[in-house]
C-alpha positions in Angstrom: -8.9 -79.4 -45.4 -10.2 -76.7 -42.6 -9.8 -73.3 -42.8 -8.7 -72.0 -39.7 -8.1 -68.1 -38.5 -5.7 -67.3 -35.9 -5.0 -63.6 -34.8 -2.1 -63.3 -33.8 -0.1 -66.3 -35.0 3.2 -65.3 -35.7 4.4 -65.3 -32.2 4.7 -67.3 -29.0 1.4 -69.9 -28.5 0.2 -68.3 -31.8 3.4 -69.1 -33.3 3.8 -72.8 -31.8 -0.6 -73.3 -33.0 0.8 -72.0 -36.7 2.9 -74.8 -37.3 1.0 -77.3 -35.5 -2.2 -77.1 -37.7 -0.9 -76.1 -40.6 0.3 -80.3 -41.1 -3.7 -80.6 -42.0 -5.5 -77.6 -42.2 -5.2 -74.3 -43.8 -4.7 -71.6 -41.7 -4.8 -68.1 -42.0 -2.7 -66.1 -39.6 -2.2 -62.7 -39.1 0.8 -60.5 -37.1 0.9 -57.1 -36.0 4.2 -56.3 -35.0 5.9 -60.0 -35.3 6.3 -60.6 -39.1 6.3 -63.6 -40.5 7.0 -65.7 -43.9 4.2 -68.0 -45.5 5.0 -71.2 -45.1 3.3 -74.6 -46.8 -1.0 -74.3 -45.9 -0.5 -71.3 -43.6 -0.1 -67.6 -45.1 0.5 -64.4 -42.3 -1.9 -61.2 -43.3 -1.0 -57.8 -41.2 -4.4 -56.9 -38.9 -4.0 -54.5 -36.3 -7.3 -55.8 -33.7 -7.1 -51.7 -32.4 -7.9 -50.0 -35.8 -11.3 -49.0 -36.6 -11.8 -51.2 -39.3 -10.7 -54.0 -40.0 -10.1 -56.3 -43.5 -10.8 -59.7 -44.1 -10.6 -60.0 -47.4 -7.9 -62.6 -46.9 -10.0 -65.4 -45.1 -12.0 -68.0 -47.6 -16.1 -68.0 -47.0 -15.9 -70.5 -45.0 -13.7 -70.5 -42.1 -14.2 -73.9 -39.5 -12.4 -72.7 -36.7 -11.3 -69.2 -35.3 -8.8 -68.7 -31.8 -7.8 -65.7 -31.1 -4.3 -65.4 -29.1 -3.3 -61.6 -28.6 -2.9 -60.6 -25.0 -1.1 -58.6 -22.7 1.0 -58.8 -18.8 0.3 -55.6 -17.1 1.3 -56.1 -13.9 1.1 -53.1 -11.2 -0.4 -52.4 -8.0 -3.9 -51.1 -8.1 -3.1 -47.7 -7.2 -0.6 -47.2 -10.0 -3.0 -48.5 -12.3 -4.5 -45.7 -15.3 -7.5 -45.6 -16.6 -5.5 -45.7 -20.0 -4.3 -48.9 -18.7 -7.7 -50.5 -18.0 -9.1 -49.9 -21.4 -5.6 -50.5 -22.9 -6.1 -54.2 -21.6 -9.8 -54.3 -22.3 -9.4 -53.4 -25.8 -7.0 -56.0 -26.7 -8.4 -58.6 -24.5 -11.7 -58.4 -25.3 -13.1 -55.7 -27.3 -10.9 -56.9 -30.4 -11.7 -60.2 -30.1 -15.4 -59.2 -29.8 -14.8 -57.0 -33.2 -12.9 -59.9 -35.4 -15.8 -62.1 -34.2 -18.8 -60.1 -35.3 -16.8 -59.6 -39.0 -16.4 -63.3 -39.0 -19.6 -64.7 -38.1 -21.2 -65.5 -41.3 -17.8 -67.3 -42.2 -18.1 -69.4 -39.4 -22.0 -70.2 -40.2 -20.7 -71.2 -43.7 -19.3 -74.3 -41.5 -21.5 -77.6 -41.3 -19.4 -77.3 -37.2 -17.4 -74.9 -36.5 -15.2 -74.6 -33.5 -14.1 -70.7 -31.4 -11.3 -70.9 -28.8 -10.7 -67.6 -26.6 -7.8 -66.9 -24.2 -8.5 -66.4 -20.3 -5.8 -66.0 -17.2 -5.3 -68.0 -14.2 -5.5 -65.1 -12.4 -9.7 -64.9 -12.9 -10.5 -67.6 -10.8 -7.4 -67.4 -8.8 -7.2 -63.9 -6.9 -3.7 -62.5 -7.1 -1.8 -59.1 -6.3 -1.1 -56.9 -9.1 -2.9 -58.6 -11.3 -6.5 -56.7 -11.3 -6.4 -55.3 -15.1 -5.7 -58.5 -16.4 -8.3 -60.5 -14.4 -10.9 -57.8 -15.5 -10.0 -58.2 -18.7 -9.9 -61.6 -19.4 -13.2 -62.3 -16.9 -15.2 -60.8 -19.5 -13.9 -62.8 -22.2 -14.7 -65.9 -19.6 -18.2 -64.8 -19.5 -18.8 -64.2 -23.0 -17.3 -67.4 -23.8 -20.4 -69.1 -22.2 -22.9 -66.6 -23.7 -21.6 -67.4 -27.1 -21.6 -70.6 -26.5 -25.6 -70.8 -25.3 -26.2 -68.2 -28.4 -23.9 -70.4 -31.1 -25.0 -73.4 -30.3 -25.4 -75.8 -32.1 -23.3 -75.4 -35.5 -20.6 -73.4 -33.2 -18.9 -74.5 -30.5 -16.7 -71.7 -28.1 -14.7 -72.6 -25.1 -12.0 -70.8 -23.4 -8.5 -71.8 -22.5 -7.1 -70.1 -19.2 -3.1 -71.0 -19.2 -0.8 -69.5 -16.3 2.4 -68.3 -16.8 3.8 -69.6 -20.8 7.4 -69.4 -22.1 6.3 -66.8 -24.9 8.2 -63.7 -26.0 5.3 -62.0 -24.0 6.0 -63.5 -20.6 10.5 -62.9 -21.7 10.0 -60.1 -18.8 9.2 -62.5 -15.6 11.2 -65.1 -16.7 14.5 -63.8 -17.7 17.0 -65.0 -15.4 17.5 -68.5 -13.8 16.0 -67.2 -10.6 13.1 -65.5 -12.0 12.2 -69.0 -13.6 13.1 -71.3 -11.3 10.4 -69.1 -8.7 7.9 -68.8 -11.5 8.1 -72.6 -11.6 8.3 -73.3 -7.7 4.8 -71.4 -7.8 3.2 -74.7 -9.9 2.3 -77.7 -8.7 4.0 -79.2 -11.4 7.2 -77.1 -10.8 7.4 -76.0 -14.1 5.8 -73.1 -16.2 4.0 -73.7 -19.4 5.1 -74.3 -22.7 3.2 -73.1 -26.1 2.9 -76.6 -27.1 1.3 -77.5 -23.9 -1.9 -75.3 -24.8 -1.6 -75.4 -28.6 -2.4 -79.1 -28.4 -5.5 -78.3 -26.2 -7.0 -75.7 -28.9 -6.0 -78.5 -31.4 -8.2 -80.4 -29.9 -10.6 -78.0 -29.3 -11.0 -76.9 -32.7 -11.4 -80.7 -33.6 -14.2 -83.2 -33.9 -12.8 -84.8 -31.2 -14.1 -82.4 -28.8 -17.4 -82.4 -30.9 -19.5 -82.6 -27.4 -17.7 -79.5 -25.5 -19.2 -76.1 -25.7 -19.1 -73.3 -23.3 -16.3 -74.5 -21.0 -13.0 -72.9 -19.6 -10.6 -75.5 -19.5 -7.5 -74.9 -17.1 -4.0 -75.4 -18.3 -2.3 -74.3 -15.8 0.3 -77.0 -14.2 -2.2 -77.2 -11.6 -1.6 -73.4 -10.0 -5.9 -72.7 -10.3 -6.8 -75.9 -7.8 -4.2 -77.5 -5.8 -1.3 -76.6 -3.4 
């Protein structure tokens, strides 16, 4: 049984992924504010990636897969964004991930083959108004993905998923009425927003040996929004 570490595994895509992966893997999931009870093959541990020191005593010596799920949706005109807004987005989406990866890298290296899955956003490649802060932070994640894929090969694969709007607690303010939901769905060629399982199935694939010849990729799971009209 493989050991998988999921940062942010108690809500949204991370929660779906924890449920899905625990069927055939041992999952070590973290939460910050949304508490979850342990389940078969999955344990939950409190972790705030913004803390100065992170404690990973709960993970095993060998980690076969690592997924970093925390994210943010801060949509404001550039003129209304403060430096602290940019710093908060960068801290949560990029620096927090870097801090975790640096600490668990020895555990990943002990695996015969390991896989890392990170998250970007459709807003990085598709220019979108009011997305300057999150696009900048996720753009850093995309560049980092490719650099680490080169540096860690051949033992550790690193890939990144760039979703469009997905139905999670984080996106709830954008889809909390029928009209909002219909408007957001209409922006996508497939005429709906994403569901957590649309993303989690791809993450599961990237963690598995079925994707053993895939690394350094930015995979757009976005209902076609990023490439077609």
